[in-house]
N, C-alpha and C positions, 0 to 999 in steps of 0.2 A: 462632655465631649468638647474640645476646644477647636472652633472653626477660625481659621485665619483668612480672610478675604483677600489679603494681599492687593493686587491690582485689578482684581475682577470688577467689572462694571455691574450695575444692577441687572441689566439685560442678561449678562453672562451667567449671573448667579441664579436668576429665574429660569433660564434655559436649562441649566443643570438640574434644577428642581423638577422641571417638567419631564426630563429624561429619566429622572430617578423614580418619579411617581408612576409613570406609565407602566413599567413592568410589574410594580406592585398591584396596580388596579387590574391588569390582565390576569395576575395570578389569582386575585380574590374572585374575579369572575369565573375563572376556570375551576377553582376549588368548589364554587357553588354548583357548577355544572357537573363536577365529579360526584358530589353528594346526591345530586338528582338522577345520576346513572346516565347521563347524556354524553360523557366522555369516558374513556376507559382507564386512563393512567395519567399521573402527573408527578413530575419531579420539581419540587418546590425550591426556589432560591430565595424565599422570604427571609430577610435579615442579612443577605449578602449582596444586595443590588448595587451598593455603592462601588463595589469592585469592578463589576462588568461595566457599568455606566461610566465610571470615572476613567477606566482604562481606554474604553473606546472613544469617548469624547476627547481624550488628550492626544490620541494618535491622528496622523493625517489620513485623509480619505483613501490614499493610495496604499497605505499599510495593510498588511494582512493580519487578521486575528484568528486564532484557533481556539474556540471556546469549548466548554463542557456542557452537560445538560442542566446545570444550575445558572447559566449565564444568559438568560433571556434578555437582559439589558444590552448585551452585545448586538443582538439581532434587531432590537427595536431602535437602538442608537445609530444604527447603520441605515436606518429608514427603510427597512423591508416592509412592504405592504402587509398590513395586519390580516387582510382577508386571505392572502396566500399563505402566510405563516400559520394561520389557524387551520386552513385546509391541509397543511403538511401534518398537523398534529392528529387530524382525524383520518389520515391515510386516503385523501381524496386525489383524484387524477391530477388536478391543477395544483397540487402541492409541489414543493421542490423535488420530490422524489417519486412522483406518480404512484403514490401509495406503497412504494416498495421499502420504505424504512420510516422509522418513527421519529417523533419530537425533533430533536436538534442533530439527528445523525444525517447531515447533508452539507454539501458545499455550495456556495454561491459566489463564484469569483467575481461576478459583476458588483458585488457588495464588499468584496475583500474579506469574505468570512468562509472558513473551511471548518465545518463541524466535525464532530467526534465519531469514533466507532466505540463499541462497548468496552474495548480492551484498555481504554484510557491512555496508556503510555505511548503507544505507537505514533500518535499525532505529534508528539514533540519532534521526532525525527523528520516529519513532513515539514515542519516549520524550519528546520535546518536547510532543506532543499530549496524552500522559497527564499530564504535569506541568501543562500549561495547564489541563486539566479540573479538577485539584486546586485550582489558584488560583481558577478561576472559581467552583468550588463551595465555596470557603473551607474546604477540608479540610486536614489536616495531613500528607497523604501526600506522598512524594517518590518520584523514579524513579532507578534506577541503570542505566546503559547500558554494556555492555562494548564495547571495541574492541581489536583487536590492533594492534601496532605497525605491521604491513603495511597493515591496513585503515585506519589513520590518513592514508594517502595519498589515500584517496577524496575526491572532492569533497563527498560527503555529510557527511564528518567536519567539514569547515569550516562548511558551511551549518548543520548542526544546533547546533553550539556557538555560532555567531554568533547564531542565532535565539534560543537559550536565554539568551544574555547580554543581548541587546536587550530581550527580553520578561520578564527576571527570572523564569526558570523553575527550579524546584527539581530539577535533574537532576545526579547525579554521573556524569561521564564517566570511566569506569575504563578506563585503557589498560594492557593486559597487555604489556609490553615484554619479549618472550622472545628478542629478537635476530634473529628470522628471519620473513619472510613467505614461507611454504613454503620454498623453498630459497635465497631471496634474502636475504643478510645485511643488517643495518641500514645499513652505509655506502652500500649501493646503493639503499636505500629513501629516506633523508632525510639532511640534513646537520646538523640541530640536535643539540646534545649531549644534550638531555633534552627530553621532551614538556612538561615543566613550563614551559619557556621560551616555549611557545606561548600560555600562559594570559594573559600580559600583553598579547598583541596583541588579545585579546577583552575585556580589561578585567575579568578574573575571577581568582580565586585558582587556584594550582596547587600540589600537594603531591607529593612523591616518597617512596615507601615501599618497604621490603623485601617484595616479594611472597611470599617464602618463609617469612616470619615470621608465623605465625597470630595471634599476640597483637598485633603491630604493625598488621597489617591490620584486625583487629577493632577495636582501640581507636581507630585513625585514623578509620575509617569511622563508628564510633559518634559520635565528636566532630563530624565534618563533618556527618552527619545531623542531630544535635541543633541545631546552628548553623543549618542549612538550613531547618529547620522554622520558624524564626523570621525569617530574613533572606530566604528564598525566592530565592536567587541560585545559579547554577550554579558547579561546581567541577570542575576537571580533577585526577584522581588518577592518577599514573603508578606502576604496581607492577612493579618489576624482578623478573624471574624467568627460567626457562629451560625449553625444551621437551626433555624427555629421550627422546622417541621422534620419529618422523617426523611430517610434516604429517598424514598418515594411514598406516596401516601399510604400505601398498603402496609408498609413496615412499621408505622406508628413511631412513637417516641418514648415508649415505656422504659427503655434502657438508659434514658438520660436523667440524671439527677434534677430535681425540681429547682434546686437552688441556682443551677446553670441557667435555666429559662429566666429566672427571676433577674439574675445579674445582667444577662445579654438583652433581655427585654427592655431594660432601661437604656441601652445603647442602640436602639433601632435607628438604622441610618435615615430612613424617611422621616420619621417623627422628629428626631433631633435636628436634622437640616431644616425642616419646616419651621420648627420653633426658632431656630437661629435667624432665619430670614424674617420672621415676624418681629423678632426682638430688635433687629437693626432697621426695621421699617421697609424693607424691600418687598415683602409679602404681607397682603392684608387678607382678612377673612373674605372680603368680597372677591378679591382676585383669586383666592384659592378656590372658591366656589365655581368661578368661571373656568378655571383650568381643569377642575375635576369634572365639570359638565362637558367640556370639549373632548377630553380624553375618553369619558364614558361613552359618548356618541360614536367616537371612532371605533372603540372596542365593540360596541353593540352591532355596528355595521359589519364588522369582521365576523362576529358570531352568527349573524343572520346569513352572511354569505357561506359560512362553514356548514350551517345545517340545511341551507337551500340547495347546495351543490349535490347532485345525485351520487349515489354510491357508484364505485367502479364497476363497469361491465368488463369482465376479463376479455382480453384480446390476445390470442395465442401468438399471432404474427408480431404484435408490438412487443410482447414479453421476450420472445426469442430474439428479436431484431435489436434489442437494446443491450444484450449481453456484451457484444463487441462494438467498438467504434468502427463506423463505416470508413471507406477510403483506403483501400490498400495502396501501397506506394506504386507509382508507375514503374513499369519494368524496363530495365535496360538490358537488351538481349546480349549474351555473350558473343564476342567476335571469334572469328575462326583462329586467329593466331594465338598460340599458347606455348607454355613451356612446362617442363616437369617441376613439380612442386611437392614437398612433403606436406602432409596434413596440417602439421603446426604452422608451416610457412603460409599455407593458403588462409588459414584463420587469421594470422597476423596481417597479411596483405589486404584481406577483406576489411578488417578493422581499420587499417591505416587509411585506405581509400574512402572508407565511410566517413572518417574524420575529415578528410579533404573535401568530401562531397557535402558535408553539413558542418559548417564552422560552429554551430551551436551544440553539437554533441559533446558530451562530457563523459570521461571514463573514470571510474572509481573502483578501488580495490586495494587489498593489502599487498604491498611491496611491488605495485605495478609501475611505479615511476622510474626512478634511477636504476632500480634492480631489474626491471623489465618483467616482473612476475616470476613465479616459481618455475613456469614452463617457457618463460622468455617470449611470450606472445607479444608483450608490449615493449620489447627491448628497443631502446633509442627513440621511443615515441615522444618522451618528454623533450628531447632535443629538438624535435620538429614542432610539436604542438604546445610546449610549454607546461609548466606545473599547474596553471590554473585549470586546464582541460584534462590533464592526465594526473589524477589526484591519489596519492598515497592516503589510505585511511587508517585510523587507529584500529586496533584488532577488535573489531565488532562487525556485526552483520545487520542487526535490525535497524539501527539508526541510518545506515547508509542505504538501505532499501527504502526506508521512509523518505530519505532525501531525494531518491530517484523519483518518487511520486510528487514531492515538492517542486522539483525541476519541471516535471510534465505540466503541473498547474501553470507554471510560468513559461510554457511554450518551449522547453528544451528537452531534447532527447538525451538518454543516458545509457551507459552500459555499466553494470556492476559485475565484477569478476568475483565469483566465489573461489577462493584458492583451491579448494577441492569441493565437489558437489555435496559431500557429506555435511560440511559446515553450514549448509543452508538451513538446517533445522533450527539454528539459532535466530534465523530471521523468517521463520515460518509464517507467523501472524501477519507480517507486513506483506508477504506475497499473496497469501490465500484470502485474507480478510480486507487488505487495503488496496493493493494493486489490482487484484482480480475483480473486485466488486464495485470499484468506484464508478466505471462508466455505466453499469447497470443502475446504480443508485442514483447518480445525479449528473450523468451525461459527460463527465470529463474524460477525454481521451488520455490514455497513459502510455506514452512512448518510452518504455523502459525494457531493456534486454538484460537478462541475467545469464552470464555465461557460466556453464557447469561443467568443469573437468571431471569426468566420471569413469567408472568402470574398473574392473579387476584385470588381472593378467600381468601385473608388475610386482607382485609381492609386497603390497602396501598395506595389508591388513584390514581389520574391520571398520576403521574410521577414515579411510582414505580410498576405498574401493567400491562403495556401495553404488548400486543402480537405483536412483531415487526418482525416476521419471514418472512411475505410477503414483507417486505422492501428489502429483500436480495434474495429471490427465483427468482426475475426478473433479477438478475445481473449474466451474464455468467462468469465463472471462480471461483465462489464461490461454496462450498458444504455447505448444511444446514441439520443439524442432530437435532432430537427432540425426545429423548427416553421417554418411559412411565413407565418403570420398573426398579428396581435396577440392575437386570441382564443385561438389555440392556444399561443402563447408563454406567456401568463399561466397558463393552465390546466394545461399540461404541466410548467411550472417548479414550481408549487406541489406537484404530485404527485411530481416528481423529488426535491425537497427533503425529502419525507416517506417515500420509498421506502427500505427497509432494505438497498439494494444500491447500489454505486457507479454513478453516472450521469455520462455525458459529454453535456453540454447545449450544442448548437451554435446560435449565434445569428449570422445573416448580417448583417455590418456594413452592407451596401449597403441592407438592408431597414429598418435602425434608424429612419431619419427619412424614408423614401420611401414606406412603406406604412402606411396607416391602416385602421382598421376598428372595428366595435362590440365593446366589451369590457365585460362586467358589472363593476360597481363593487365588489361584495363578493368575498370569498374564495371560490374554487371549484377543483375538480380535474377533470382529464380523464384518462381511463385511458391507460396506455402500451400500445403494441402494437395500437392500433386506428387504422387508415387512415381517410381521408375522401374520398368521391367529390366532387370540386370541380365537375366538369362532366360531364354525362351525354352519351353518344353511342354509336352502334352500329357505326361503321366501324373504329375503331382505338383502342387503349388506350395512353395515355402514363402511364407510371409514373415518378414524380419525387418531389422533396422540396426544401425550401428555396426559393432563388431560381428554381429550375427550374419551380415551380408557376406563377409569374407569367409566365415565358417562354412556357410552354405555353398559358396563357389568352390571352395577346397573339396567338399564332399562330392560335388558334381563332377570334379576332375577325377575322383577316385571311382565313380560310377558312370562310365561313359555310355553305357547302354541304357540308362534310365533317362527319360525325358523330364528333368527337373526344371521347373520354371521358378525363378527367384524374384520376388517382389521386394523392392527396398522402399518402405514407407516414406523415409526422409522426414515427414512430419507426422507426429502422433495426434496433435490437435491443432487443426482438423486433419483427419486422416482420409485417404483417397478410397472411399468405398467403391466407387465406380470401377477403378482399375482392378482392385482386389476381386470384386464380385465377378468381373468379366473373365479373369483368369480361373477362378474357381468353376465357373460354368464350362470352361474349356476342359479342365483336367478332371474335375469330380473329386479330387482328394486334396486335403489342405493340412499342412504342418505349420504351426505357429511357433516361431523360434525367437527367444530373446534372452539377454544375459541376467535380467532381474530373476529373483527367486520365483519358484514355480507358482506358489500360492499368491494370488492377488496381484500378479504382475499385469502389464497391459495386454499381454497375450490373452488373458481371460476375457477381456472386453472384445478383442478381435474374434476369438473363437465363438463367443456368444452371438455376436452380430452375424457372422457367417452361417452359423447353425440356424439362426432365426429367419435370415433372409434368403438363404440359398439352399434350404433343406431339400427341396425337390430335385436338385441336380447332384447332391452328394452321393458318392458311392461308398463312403466310409465315414465313420465319426471324425470330427475335427479333433486333431490331436495337438497337444502342446509339448515343448521341451524348453525348460528353463533351468536356472541354477538350483542347487539344493536349498531346502528351507532351513538354512543355517546362516548366521553371520559369515561375512567373507573371512576365510582364515588367512593368516600370515604366511605360514609355511608353503613353498611353492608346490610341493606334491599334494598338499591338502587343497590348495586353491585350484589346481588342475582338476581334482575330483569335484570340487564345487561347481566349476563351470559347466555348462551344458554341452560344449562341443564334443566331449567324449562319449556322450549319450545320443548325439544327433543321428548317427548312422543307424543305430539299433532301432530308434523310434521311427525313422523313415522307412525302414525295411518292414517294420511291423505294419505301418500304414499301407504300404504297397501290397502286402500279402493279405489285407483284410478281405 
């Protein structure tokens, strides 16, 4: 292995050695504890330390790094206290995630480190958002995101690099090519000779380095970072290396040919760098013993803290309280003066005024800039706010939703428009595993709103008409909003955009231009989680939302002799139990109405809760009416049959007659 010291001083060379040796010694201690049965699991990075350490030491303290589970050197090189790091691994309360996540699955913005989730690829899009914030704020920061060679097969890998290339984002995409994705060797993962070959397809630079050579890693990343601070363009860096142990210790290494271990064992990054320093006289045996003794003492102190810390005593209030970030936005009440607005215009006006209210708010979505979006919600926004804040995206969902998390980490609110709610399935992991769980895991507020044009009734077929709200009401950490009127659409949207939690904001497409109503002209907010009594009555309660509100009101006009009370939930998570239960106690009969398919729709949750909590006042079973349990058909006659409004009256009369 050829080490070129260039202009490195003796002190610099030694400092790098200590940074390289520390994670190796920690691993050796942890592997011993694992064999003793004192810790439960370990993902080893032995043989790959030079990449994590070299990259981290080469970057500025203000830069962000997004490592994986074999990059212990990132965490130690950023100076994280070993006792707290070890407590994290043991699932203790004083770890970075209060025992809620394992090993390196956490973020520590105070150290500029944002750890992984198990899905690997999604964190690359988060790096895009962090880098975008740096560009928007005219900062010198850059981001470095790690990927394994196996993880590079993920669609998120392509999306994130493509977005970074198109948007000129300063991200180093560092691929650790260790030859295996768990047990699957490279020839079964990809056919390209080198990941650097992929760079030309994105129109960016690619560099291949020896990942076991600490000086080559350090010098290359230093050079790339310095250029990136000026040019603000992404780069792919492929670092060749080898994993000397299993994917994790339980998996073993029986699937790896012995000759590979023999070859790479001779290229051990710690041993070779140590021998180089001794050869040039920078390191002596006495100094080496002193370094090892100091590091061993620090490690032992951390181990003692790890085992002396008591096990977590579960605290229900603490667990439930950390799912959502506290601090609802201050409410600006609506003023009396108003004018008629279509639903779509109210959405547009709320979004525009929110942009004026928060100059750091960023909008992202397909065709939302010059074109104004397929529903023209953002028409002429780019003229007012500029292309930096109203951003056309490549045709992808996952990387953009990941970028929303990255922006939130850097203190920026964002709105991501799904062109149709159906397309959100392509970004599902980002929403349910990243946006939703981040605050619970490590305390990061996530101010991101995903606008979801939803629903049937316009003959758009099975891929543009689905009601997908129930996909998300099951996921703790998300808020789900579904207005039915222009007034609510504007006031709930402005609130969502200021909420420190991820919000799925559903807008029924069929209401966009068919529903009008009075809307205050100035900026205002409405509280989330508060339902509205649309129509008062004493005979039966209809609990609904979205287009269902208008179907229920239409039916009430046809049945003037029936006292129908219509409750518009407005927000599904959280939903207003108090108002619903009060109505149920008054009427004794409940019909739950929604456009989603009957089985598994949010109405099932409503019905179960009402039956459980209000059983003693019910005069009849809680009944539901939803759409047919089929995909949404294209033909308009079939679509009319699919929707529940044609069965609403029959079900209501059946309930009244019970």
